[in-house]
C-alpha positions, 0 to 999 in steps of 0.5 A: 499499500502506498500513501503520502506522508507529509513532514512539516518542520521549521528548519532544515535539519529538524527532519533529520534529527527527528524522522530520518528512519521514518523518511527513509523506510517510506521511501524504501517502501515506495511511498516517498514522503514530502517535506515543507520547511517553514524557514531556511534556517538563515538565523542558525550561524552559531552552530558551525564554522559559517558564523562570518556569512550573512543570513542571506548566504547561510539560507542558501547554504542550507538550502543546498545542505537540505538537497543533500540530505533529502538525497540520502533520505529519499524525500520526493519533494522539499519546499520552503514557505520562505518565512524569517528564521526566528520569527514564525510567531510573528507571521500572519496567522491566516496566510500561514495556515493556508499556505500549509493547507495548500501544500498538503492538498496539492501533494494529497497527504494522508498523514502529516508528521510535525512538532509537539505543541510544545516544539519538543525544547520550547523553540518559539519556531518549533511551537508555531509550526506545530500550531499552525500545522495542526490548525491546518489539519483539524480545521477540515481544510485538508480533506485527505489527511486521516492523521496527524502525529506529534514527534514524541516529547518529554512533555507528551509523555508526562501528560501520559501521552505515549507514542502510537508509533516507535522505530528502532533506528539502528539499521538506519543509523548509517544513512541517518548519520550521513544526512546529520553531516550533510547539515555541515553548517549546523555541526556543533548542534548536531554534535551536542545532540548526537555526539561525534557522528561515527559508526556507533549509534548513540544508544540514548537516541536510537528510537524515533517515536511518534504521538497520534494527536488526531485521526479521522477528526478525533483527538488523541486516539489510544492505539499503538501501530505497527506502521505509520501507513496502518488504516490509510489507502490509495483510495 
């Protein structure tokens, strides 16, 4: 069975940190996923060797890095909303939601993955893209979407929201490490999170976990899934 899964994040590399194994497995199984990024990450100079570059120069660099990571992960589409990095909460709400909905409808996405409501780490851009994506899906503007997932976070676990889907990334670590390395301008941030990239998977980062926040109009269904495409069809 094939279906389109859309990933909606704030910055280039969010997808690689949080969902590399999920993305690569979808591609390997013949359901190449699509990615929408709200920004080009042009405010991320402090995380690598390119602090001297202007935001415009860094944005161009990060877009090239994202292209390489997308090739490694098997993403069929990468699109950008082009909003300024670090200022998503200042963008006009209605237009923001409408642009996400347009992307999801154009690609006939049946499942959507984004940040949890707290952004996972409280980053304002993460929080905002989560909120706007949920608004696009739950408002009825995206009729093909059947399921909305949040990347599992400590806050969700504390709230009793257990992951519906969990992937062991061990067999995918080589491709995940390569995709992380492709985001060269963010090397310092990558190493803070994963340690120095090598052949050994950091045990603390072994699993990618996703909470099912919404399905077919209902919030927080209590279920465990073997795979993200469970319950979806081509129809």
